[in-house]
C-alpha positions as CSV (number, residue, x, y, z in Angstrom):
1,M,-11.6,-4.8,6.2
2,C,-15.1,-3.4,6.6
3,G,-17.2,-0.7,8.2
4,I,-18.6,-1.0,11.7
5,A,-21.3,0.9,13.5
6,G,-23.5,0.8,16.6
7,E,-25.7,2.5,19.1
8,M,-25.9,2.2,22.9
9,R,-28.7,3.8,24.9
10,F,-28.1,5.1,28.5
11,D,-31.7,6.2,29.1
12,G,-33.3,2.9,29.7
13,G,-34.7,2.6,26.1
14,P,-33.8,0.0,23.5
15,A,-31.3,0.7,20.8
16,D,-32.9,1.6,17.4
17,P,-31.7,-0.9,14.7
18,A,-33.2,1.4,12.0
19,V,-30.8,4.2,12.9
20,V,-27.8,1.8,12.9
21,A,-29.0,0.5,9.5
22,R,-28.9,4.0,8.1
23,I,-25.3,4.5,9.4
24,V,-24.3,1.2,7.9
25,K,-25.9,2.0,4.6
26,A,-23.7,5.1,4.3
27,M,-20.6,2.8,4.5
28,E,-21.6,0.5,1.7
29,R,-18.4,1.2,-0.3
30,R,-16.3,0.2,2.6
31,G,-17.9,-3.2,2.6
32,P,-19.7,-4.1,-0.6
33,D,-20.0,-7.9,0.1
34,G,-22.6,-8.0,2.8
35,T,-24.4,-6.2,5.6
36,G,-26.0,-7.0,8.9
37,V,-27.5,-5.4,12.1
38,H,-28.0,-7.1,15.5
39,A,-29.9,-5.5,18.3
40,A,-30.4,-6.7,21.9
41,G,-31.8,-4.3,24.5
42,P,-29.8,-1.1,24.8
43,I,-27.1,-2.0,22.2
44,A,-27.3,-2.4,18.5
45,L,-24.4,-3.3,16.3
46,G,-24.1,-3.0,12.5
47,H,-21.6,-4.1,9.8
48,R,-20.6,-3.8,6.2
49,R,-18.5,-6.6,5.0
50,L,-15.5,-6.9,2.6
51,K,-14.7,-10.5,2.2
52,I,-11.0,-11.2,2.8
53,I,-10.7,-14.1,5.3
54,D,-13.3,-16.9,5.4
55,L,-15.4,-15.9,2.4
56,S,-18.3,-18.0,3.6
57,E,-21.3,-16.7,5.4
58,R,-20.0,-18.2,8.6
59,G,-17.7,-15.1,8.8
60,A,-20.6,-12.7,8.5
61,Q,-21.1,-9.9,11.1
62,P,-22.3,-8.8,13.5
63,M,-21.1,-12.1,15.0
64,V,-22.9,-13.4,18.0
65,D,-21.9,-16.2,20.4
66,S,-24.9,-16.9,22.6
67,A,-23.0,-19.4,24.8
68,L,-20.4,-16.7,25.7
69,G,-23.0,-13.9,25.8
70,L,-20.9,-11.8,23.4
71,A,-21.5,-10.0,20.1
72,V,-18.8,-8.3,18.0
73,V,-18.3,-6.1,15.0
74,F,-14.8,-5.9,13.7
75,N,-12.9,-3.9,11.0
76,G,-9.4,-4.8,10.0
77,C,-7.3,-7.9,10.1
78,I,-5.6,-9.9,12.8
79,Y,-2.5,-11.3,11.1
80,N,-1.7,-13.9,13.8
81,Y,-5.3,-15.1,14.2
82,K,-4.4,-18.7,13.3
83,D,-1.8,-18.9,16.0
84,L,-4.2,-17.3,18.5
85,R,-6.9,-19.7,17.4
86,R,-4.7,-22.7,18.2
87,E,-4.0,-21.3,21.6
88,L,-7.7,-20.7,22.3
89,E,-8.7,-24.1,21.1
90,A,-6.1,-25.6,23.5
91,A,-7.8,-23.6,26.2
92,G,-11.1,-25.3,25.4
93,Y,-12.9,-22.9,22.9
94,T,-14.6,-24.2,19.9
95,F,-15.0,-22.3,16.6
96,F,-17.8,-22.3,14.1
97,S,-16.0,-20.3,11.4
98,D,-12.5,-19.8,9.9
99,S,-12.6,-16.0,10.3
100,D,-10.3,-13.7,12.3
101,T,-13.4,-12.0,13.6
102,E,-14.3,-15.1,15.6
103,T,-10.8,-15.2,17.0
104,V,-11.3,-11.6,18.2
105,L,-14.5,-12.7,19.9
106,K,-13.0,-15.8,21.6
107,A,-9.9,-13.9,22.6
108,Y,-12.1,-11.3,24.3
109,A,-13.9,-14.1,26.1
110,H,-10.6,-15.5,27.3
111,W,-8.5,-12.4,28.0
112,G,-11.2,-9.6,28.3
113,P,-10.2,-6.1,27.1
114,G,-6.6,-7.2,27.4
115,C,-7.0,-9.3,24.3
116,V,-5.7,-6.3,22.3
117,E,-2.2,-7.0,23.6
118,H,-2.2,-10.4,21.9
119,F,-3.2,-9.0,18.5
120,L,-0.8,-8.4,15.7
121,G,-2.7,-6.4,13.1
122,M,-4.9,-3.4,12.4
123,F,-8.3,-3.2,14.0
124,A,-11.2,-1.3,15.3
125,F,-13.9,-3.4,17.1
126,A,-16.9,-3.2,19.4
127,V,-17.8,-6.0,21.8
128,A,-21.2,-6.1,23.6
129,E,-21.4,-8.0,26.8
130,R,-24.9,-9.4,27.2
131,D,-24.8,-10.1,30.9
132,S,-23.1,-7.0,32.2
133,G,-24.6,-4.6,29.6
134,R,-21.1,-3.2,28.9
135,L,-19.8,-2.0,25.5
136,V,-16.1,-2.2,24.8
137,L,-14.5,-0.3,21.9
138,A,-10.9,-0.7,20.8
139,R,-8.5,0.6,18.2
140,D,-5.1,-0.7,17.0
141,R,-1.8,0.6,18.2
142,L,-1.0,2.9,15.2
143,G,-4.6,4.0,14.5
144,I,-4.7,2.3,11.1
145,K,-8.4,1.6,11.4
146,P,-10.7,4.5,12.3
147,L,-13.5,4.8,14.9
148,Y,-15.7,7.9,15.3
149,L,-18.1,8.6,18.1
150,T,-20.9,11.0,18.9
151,E,-22.8,11.2,22.2
152,G,-25.9,13.1,23.3
153,A,-29.4,12.8,24.8
154,G,-28.6,9.5,26.5
155,V,-27.2,7.8,23.5
156,L,-23.7,6.8,22.1
157,R,-23.3,6.1,18.4
158,F,-20.1,5.0,16.6
159,A,-18.9,4.2,13.1
160,S,-15.9,3.7,10.9
161,S,-16.7,6.9,9.1
162,L,-17.6,10.4,10.4
163,P,-20.0,11.2,7.5
164,A,-21.9,8.0,8.2
165,L,-22.7,9.2,11.7
166,L,-24.4,12.2,10.3
167,E,-27.0,9.9,8.7
168,A,-28.3,9.2,12.2
169,G,-29.2,12.9,12.7
170,G,-28.9,14.9,15.9
171,V,-25.2,15.6,15.5
172,D,-23.7,19.0,16.5
173,T,-22.1,20.0,13.2
174,S,-20.7,23.3,14.4
175,L,-17.0,23.7,13.9
176,D,-14.7,23.1,16.8
177,P,-12.4,26.3,17.0
178,V,-9.5,24.3,18.4
179,A,-9.8,21.7,15.7
180,L,-9.9,24.5,13.1
181,H,-6.7,25.9,14.6
182,H,-5.0,22.5,14.3
183,Y,-6.2,22.2,10.7
184,M,-4.8,25.6,9.8
185,T,-1.5,25.3,11.6
186,F,-0.7,21.6,12.4
187,H,-0.4,20.6,8.7
188,S,-4.2,20.0,8.6
189,V,-3.9,17.3,11.3
190,V,-6.6,17.3,13.9
191,P,-5.4,14.9,16.6
192,A,-7.8,12.6,18.5
193,P,-10.1,12.9,20.2
194,R,-11.1,16.0,18.3
195,T,-12.5,16.2,14.8
196,I,-13.4,19.4,12.8
197,L,-17.0,19.0,14.0
198,A,-17.8,19.8,17.6
199,G,-20.2,16.9,18.0
200,V,-18.0,14.1,16.7
201,A,-14.9,12.6,18.4
202,K,-12.6,9.8,17.5
203,L,-11.2,7.1,19.7
204,P,-7.5,7.6,20.0
205,P,-5.1,4.9,18.7
206,A,-3.9,2.2,21.1
207,T,-7.0,2.8,23.3
208,V,-9.6,0.5,24.8
209,R,-12.7,2.3,26.0
210,T,-15.3,0.6,28.2
211,Y,-18.8,2.0,28.5
212,E,-21.0,1.0,31.5
213,P,-24.8,0.7,31.1
214,D,-25.3,4.1,32.7
215,G,-23.0,5.9,30.2
216,R,-19.9,6.2,32.4
217,H,-16.7,5.2,30.5
218,S,-13.1,4.6,31.1
219,D,-10.0,4.5,28.8
220,H,-7.0,2.3,28.9
221,V,-4.0,3.2,26.6
222,Y,-2.2,-0.1,26.1
223,W,0.8,0.9,23.9
224,R,3.2,3.7,23.1
225,P,6.6,3.3,21.4
226,V,9.6,3.9,23.7
227,H,12.7,5.6,22.2
228,E,15.4,4.0,24.2
229,R,18.8,3.0,22.8
230,R,20.1,-0.6,22.5
231,P,23.9,-0.1,22.8
232,E,24.6,-3.8,22.4
233,L,23.8,-3.6,18.7
234,G,26.3,-2.4,16.0
235,V,25.6,-1.1,12.5
236,T,25.6,-4.6,11.0
237,D,23.3,-5.8,13.7
238,W,20.9,-3.0,13.0
239,K,20.8,-3.6,9.3
240,E,20.0,-7.3,9.8
241,A,17.4,-6.5,12.5
242,V,15.6,-4.0,10.3
243,L,15.5,-6.2,7.3
244,D,14.4,-9.2,9.4
245,G,11.7,-7.1,11.1
246,L,10.4,-5.8,7.8
247,R,10.4,-9.3,6.2
248,T,8.4,-10.5,9.1
249,A,5.9,-7.6,8.8
250,V,5.5,-8.3,5.1
251,R,5.0,-12.0,5.6
252,R,2.3,-11.4,8.2
253,R,0.4,-9.2,5.7
254,M,0.2,-12.0,3.2
255,V,-2.6,-13.6,5.2
256,A,-5.7,-13.6,3.1
257,D,-8.1,-15.9,1.2
258,V,-7.8,-13.5,-1.9
259,P,-4.7,-12.3,-3.9
260,V,-2.5,-9.6,-2.4
261,G,-1.0,-6.9,-4.6
262,V,1.3,-3.9,-4.0
263,L,0.9,-0.2,-4.6
264,L,4.3,0.5,-6.2
265,S,5.3,4.1,-6.2
266,G,8.8,3.6,-7.4
267,G,10.3,4.8,-4.1
268,L,12.4,2.7,-1.7
269,D,9.6,1.7,0.7
270,S,7.1,0.1,-1.7
271,S,10.0,-1.3,-3.8
272,L,11.4,-3.1,-0.7
273,I,8.0,-4.6,0.0
274,V,7.9,-6.0,-3.6
275,A,11.4,-7.5,-3.2
276,L,10.6,-9.2,0.1
277,L,7.3,-10.6,-1.2
278,A,9.3,-12.0,-4.1
279,Q,11.8,-13.5,-1.6
280,E,8.8,-15.1,0.2
281,G,8.1,-16.9,-3.1
282,Q,5.0,-15.0,-4.2
283,T,4.8,-15.3,-8.0
284,G,2.5,-13.4,-10.4
285,L,2.5,-10.5,-7.9
286,K,0.3,-7.7,-9.2
287,T,1.8,-4.2,-8.8
288,F,0.3,-0.8,-9.6
289,S,1.7,2.7,-10.2
290,V,-0.2,5.9,-10.9
291,G,0.8,8.9,-12.8
292,F,-0.6,12.2,-14.0
293,H,0.1,14.6,-16.9
294,A,2.5,17.4,-16.1
295,A,1.2,20.8,-15.1
296,G,2.8,24.1,-14.0
297,G,6.2,22.7,-15.1
298,E,6.0,19.8,-12.7
299,K,6.3,16.2,-13.7
300,G,3.4,14.0,-12.8
301,D,4.8,10.4,-12.6
302,E,7.6,8.2,-11.3
303,F,7.2,5.4,-13.8
304,E,10.9,5.4,-14.5
305,F,11.6,3.9,-11.1
306,S,8.5,1.7,-10.7
307,D,9.3,0.1,-14.1
308,I,12.8,-0.8,-12.8
309,V,11.3,-2.7,-9.8
310,A,8.6,-4.4,-11.8
311,K,11.2,-5.7,-14.3
312,E,13.6,-6.8,-11.6
313,F,11.0,-8.9,-9.8
314,A,8.9,-9.9,-12.9
315,T,5.7,-8.6,-11.4
316,D,2.4,-8.3,-13.3
317,H,2.7,-4.6,-13.5
318,Q,0.1,-2.0,-14.4
319,Q,0.9,1.7,-15.2
320,I,-2.1,3.9,-14.6
321,L,-1.8,7.2,-16.4
322,V,-4.8,9.2,-15.4
323,D,-6.8,10.8,-18.2
324,P,-6.9,14.6,-17.6
325,A,-10.7,14.5,-18.1
326,R,-10.9,12.3,-15.1
327,M,-9.1,14.7,-12.8
328,L,-11.7,17.4,-12.1
329,P,-14.6,15.0,-11.3
330,A,-12.2,13.1,-9.1
331,V,-11.6,16.1,-6.9
332,D,-15.2,16.1,-5.7
333,E,-15.4,12.3,-5.5
334,T,-12.3,12.3,-3.3
335,I,-13.8,14.8,-1.0
336,T,-16.9,12.7,-0.7
337,A,-14.6,9.8,0.3
338,M,-12.9,11.8,3.1
339,A,-14.0,10.9,6.6
340,E,-12.3,14.2,7.6
341,P,-10.9,17.1,5.6
342,M,-7.4,16.1,4.4
343,V,-5.5,18.8,2.4
344,S,-2.9,16.6,0.8
345,H,-3.2,16.4,-3.0
346,D,-2.1,12.7,-2.6
347,C,-5.7,11.9,-1.6
348,V,-6.8,12.4,-5.3
349,A,-3.9,10.2,-6.4
350,F,-4.8,7.4,-4.0
351,Y,-8.4,7.6,-4.9
352,L,-7.8,7.3,-8.6
353,L,-5.2,4.6,-8.1
354,S,-7.6,2.6,-5.9
355,E,-10.3,2.9,-8.4
356,Q,-8.2,1.0,-10.9
357,V,-6.5,-1.4,-8.5
358,S,-9.8,-2.6,-7.1
359,K,-10.7,-4.0,-10.5
360,S,-7.8,-6.5,-10.1
361,V,-7.3,-7.3,-6.4
362,T,-9.0,-6.8,-3.1
363,V,-5.9,-6.5,-0.9
364,V,-2.7,-4.5,-1.4
365,Q,0.4,-3.8,0.7
366,S,1.6,-0.2,0.7
367,G,4.7,1.7,1.9
368,Q,3.1,4.3,4.1
369,G,4.8,5.0,7.4
370,A,8.5,4.4,6.6
371,D,9.4,8.2,6.5
372,E,7.8,8.8,10.0
373,V,9.3,5.7,11.5
374,F,12.8,5.8,9.9
375,A,13.3,9.6,9.7
376,G,13.0,10.1,6.0
377,Y,11.7,13.7,5.9
378,D,14.0,16.7,5.5
379,W,12.8,18.4,8.6
380,Y,14.3,15.7,10.9
381,P,18.1,16.5,10.6
382,P,17.9,20.0,12.0
383,L,16.2,18.6,15.1
384,R,18.9,16.1,16.1
385,D,21.0,18.5,18.0
386,T,18.3,20.9,19.1
387,P,18.3,21.3,22.9
388,R,15.1,20.1,24.6
389,D,14.3,23.6,25.9
390,Q,14.1,24.8,22.2
391,A,12.5,21.6,20.9
392,V,8.9,22.8,20.5
393,Q,9.9,26.0,18.7
394,A,12.2,24.1,16.4
395,Y,9.6,21.5,15.5
396,Q,7.0,24.2,14.8
397,A,9.4,26.0,12.6
398,V,10.0,23.0,10.3
399,F,6.7,21.2,10.4
400,T,3.7,23.4,11.1
401,D,2.0,25.3,8.2
402,R,2.2,28.8,9.7
403,P,2.7,30.5,13.0
404,H,-0.2,31.1,15.3
405,G,0.0,34.9,14.8
406,E,-0.5,34.6,11.0
407,L,-4.0,33.2,11.5
408,A,-5.2,36.8,12.2
409,D,-4.5,37.6,8.6
410,I,-6.6,34.7,7.3
411,L,-9.4,33.9,9.7
412,E,-12.3,36.2,10.7
413,P,-11.9,37.5,14.3
414,E,-14.7,35.2,15.7
415,W,-12.6,32.1,14.9
416,L,-9.3,33.4,16.5
417,L,-8.2,32.0,19.8
418,D,-6.2,33.9,22.4
419,H,-3.8,30.9,22.8
420,D,-2.0,28.5,20.6
421,P,-3.5,25.0,21.1
422,S,-1.3,23.5,18.5
423,R,1.9,24.6,20.3
424,E,0.4,23.4,23.6
425,F,-0.4,20.0,22.0
426,I,3.2,19.6,20.7
427,A,4.6,20.7,24.1
428,E,2.5,18.2,25.9
429,H,3.7,15.3,23.7
430,F,7.3,16.4,23.8
431,G,7.1,16.5,27.6
432,M,6.1,12.8,27.9
433,P,8.7,10.4,29.2
434,G,10.3,7.8,26.9
435,A,11.9,10.1,24.3
436,D,14.9,12.1,25.7
437,G,16.2,13.7,22.5
438,T,14.4,16.3,20.4
439,L,14.5,14.1,17.3
440,D,13.1,11.1,19.2
441,A,10.3,13.2,20.5
442,A,9.5,14.5,17.0
443,L,9.5,11.0,15.6
444,R,7.3,9.7,18.3
445,L,4.8,12.6,17.7
446,D,4.9,12.1,14.0
447,S,4.5,8.3,14.1
448,T,1.7,8.3,16.6
449,I,-0.2,11.5,15.7
450,M,0.7,13.0,12.4
451,L,1.0,9.7,10.6
452,V,-2.4,8.5,12.0
453,D,-4.4,11.5,10.9
454,D,-2.7,12.2,7.6
455,P,-1.0,9.5,5.5
456,V,-2.6,6.5,7.2
457,K,-6.1,8.0,7.2
458,R,-5.6,9.1,3.6
459,V,-4.8,5.5,2.5
460,D,-7.7,4.0,4.5
461,N,-10.3,6.4,3.2
462,M,-9.3,6.3,-0.4
463,T,-8.8,2.5,-0.7
464,M,-12.0,1.7,1.2
465,A,-13.9,4.0,-1.1
466,W,-13.4,1.3,-3.7
467,G,-13.7,-1.8,-1.4
468,L,-9.9,-2.2,-1.3
469,E,-8.0,-3.3,1.8
470,A,-4.6,-1.6,2.3
471,R,-2.0,-3.2,4.6
472,V,1.0,-1.2,5.8
473,P,3.9,-3.4,6.9
474,F,6.0,-0.4,8.0
475,L,3.4,0.1,10.8
476,D,3.8,-3.4,12.2
477,H,4.1,-2.3,15.9
478,E,7.1,-4.6,16.5
479,L,9.0,-2.9,13.6
480,V,8.0,0.5,14.9
481,E,9.4,-0.4,18.3
482,L,12.6,-1.6,16.7
483,A,12.9,1.6,14.7
484,A,12.3,3.7,17.8
485,A,15.3,2.1,19.5
486,C,17.5,2.6,16.5
487,P,20.2,5.3,17.1
488,P,19.2,8.6,15.4
489,E,22.5,8.9,13.5
490,L,21.7,5.6,11.7
491,K,18.2,6.8,10.7
492,L,19.4,10.2,9.5
493,A,22.4,8.8,7.5
494,L,22.4,9.0,3.6
495,G,19.9,11.8,3.5
496,G,17.3,10.1,5.8
497,K,16.2,6.4,6.3
498,G,19.9,5.5,6.2
499,I,19.5,2.2,8.1
500,L,16.6,1.2,5.8
501,K,18.7,2.0,2.7
502,E,21.6,0.0,4.0
503,A,19.3,-2.9,4.8
504,A,17.9,-2.7,1.2
505,R,21.3,-2.8,-0.4
506,G,21.5,-6.0,-2.5
507,V,17.7,-6.6,-2.1
508,V,16.4,-3.9,-4.4
509,P,18.2,-2.2,-7.4
510,D,20.7,0.5,-6.4
511,E,19.0,3.0,-8.7
512,V,16.0,2.9,-6.4
513,I,18.0,3.2,-3.2
514,D,20.2,6.1,-4.5
515,R,17.5,8.1,-6.3
516,P,16.4,11.5,-4.9
517,K,13.4,11.3,-2.6
518,G,10.2,11.6,-4.5
519,Y,6.6,12.5,-3.6
520,F,3.2,11.5,-4.9
521,P,2.8,14.3,-7.4
522,V,-0.6,15.6,-8.5
523,P,0.5,18.8,-10.5
524,A,-3.0,19.9,-11.4
525,I,-3.9,20.4,-7.7
526,R,-0.6,21.7,-6.5
527,H,-0.7,24.3,-9.3
528,L,-4.3,25.7,-9.4
529,E,-5.4,27.0,-12.8
530,G,-8.2,26.7,-15.3
531,P,-11.2,24.5,-14.2
532,F,-9.5,23.5,-10.9
533,L,-9.1,27.1,-9.9
534,E,-12.7,27.8,-10.9
535,R,-13.9,24.9,-8.7
536,V,-12.0,26.4,-5.8
537,R,-13.4,29.8,-6.5
538,D,-17.0,28.4,-6.6
539,A,-16.5,26.8,-3.2
540,V,-15.0,29.7,-1.4
541,T,-17.4,32.3,-2.8
542,D,-20.5,30.2,-2.4
543,P,-23.2,31.9,-0.3
544,V,-22.9,29.1,2.2
545,A,-19.2,29.9,2.6
546,K,-19.8,33.6,2.9
547,A,-22.4,32.9,5.6
548,R,-20.0,30.7,7.5
549,G,-17.5,33.5,7.5
550,L,-14.3,31.5,8.1
551,V,-11.8,33.6,6.2
552,R,-11.2,37.3,5.7
553,G,-12.5,38.7,2.4
554,D,-9.2,40.7,1.7
555,W,-7.1,37.5,2.2
556,L,-9.4,35.5,-0.1
557,D,-9.3,38.2,-2.8
558,R,-5.5,38.1,-2.7
559,M,-5.4,34.4,-2.9
560,L,-7.8,34.1,-5.8
561,A,-5.9,36.8,-7.7
562,D,-2.6,35.0,-7.1
563,P,-3.5,31.4,-6.2
564,N,-0.1,29.7,-6.5
565,T,2.4,31.9,-4.8
566,R,1.4,31.6,-1.1
567,R,2.2,28.1,0.3
568,T,2.4,26.6,3.7
569,N,5.8,25.8,5.3
570,L,5.6,22.2,3.8
571,G,4.6,23.4,0.3
572,S,0.9,23.0,0.3
573,N,-1.2,25.5,-1.6
574,A,-2.7,27.8,1.0
575,L,-5.8,28.5,-1.0
576,W,-6.4,24.8,-1.6
577,Q,-6.2,24.3,2.2
578,V,-9.1,26.7,2.8
579,A,-11.1,25.6,-0.2
580,L,-10.8,21.9,0.7
581,L,-12.3,22.4,4.1
582,E,-15.1,24.4,2.6
583,M,-15.8,21.8,-0.1
584,W,-15.8,19.1,2.6
585,L,-18.3,20.9,4.7
586,Q,-20.6,21.8,1.8
587,E,-20.5,18.2,0.6
588,R,-22.0,17.2,4.0
589,G,-24.6,20.0,3.8
590,I,-22.9,21.9,6.7
């Protein structure tokens, strides 16, 4: 887990290692254990290191193999790297380190860009070919590891963090109107390749991009889950298959040369991870739960359930009850840590949790992704029997923040579009082959788009802000493929995630399985008042915000007078959604 960066020139000039060093410096918190820059002709690569596998300097990056004519920078973890290494050694390759990074390099030498299909893990990497002058970028199947790009004036630059790219200068920081539309309607998700800034893109998940020396590039999408039934399996078969698949995913994510802990929310997903780690024989497992003081009549912790699990499996458990005095400063710190604006109040929770967890461990497993993969949200059941010709409208009704027409009441006219790009995006994805039912199409969209640019990005950004690596076994791509083939009625049973609950029976305590679904509560942000409301007021009334002119003055006045009544379809505070974007932009000097 690290931060990667680079520059490629298309104008005949050499890459500037000083520029790459500035980008890398901005990602110091992603990789506090080391740094490096390598430049050769038109390509320069940079890296910030967080030591997880092969703690020696032999695993340092950028990693160069002169005999193969390759250089690589890599962020993430290849869980099957030892198996691949044995295969590559049998093919005649010799290794100088014990790192998974070198396995990526040798795998690329052996299989070319197709090496990604051999990897089990999370990754973003760049490989520079000395002899051809090509640069190859790749991202893992579920987009767990980020990769941002900016192009212009004969140069490409890339980095693990969008704000880091701004350190290079010359980036168009004007707002992308389509991305703004997505942010305001598609639950603040801005799907790849767009970002909120017109001059920065992101490489889509499951994509390999090859740049030629003259700047031409081509993309290859190498994976997409297929939602096709497997009629030969009965309910018992599915229970066993799901539990075995998750057990394998958890076991894979134990690979590390440092201790691995668990972020234990008290919900089914993280509790099941703890149980399976215990079954794998891991003793002295460190688990961590975060809670907040109540506000606006809303409880701020789920310690009742995390304590049950910690006691059941005798973990070394730490309850982290956040001091109210820490909350307000954490809002701005969290926004600083965001690669892109993310409206979920969970971001603050993960940021503060990661701050404390990083004092004890360097790697944690987390339960993100189970709801999107196994149909755990309450908007899924209404979609099961929705005819396909009504699918887009039905999905928009339950998931999006507000209808397209409502934006005219919020945004100034110059930001309004004469079409609905969010609806068009949903319709395009629903129309792709491989998901016949409306529910299957919604799950595919959520697991490959919404999940990537909301929960997964949230966890990556907030853990990496403290040099903490988060691993997400529910996003093991083989488990995702299995869940995609599982019949919808088995996933929707028992109020959602039915097949997962059945698989967990007898593995985790019944109180955890049968409890009502919980969320990561941060009451002080969900219910804006006092200093939190004043921070929001300062942001949206700042002269910079007024000059930007995003939102209508009459709408803003109504929101500030009554900040907690108007919410999005999914319950987010509408004023917070606008203020968060403004605070993120102002933090970057935009």
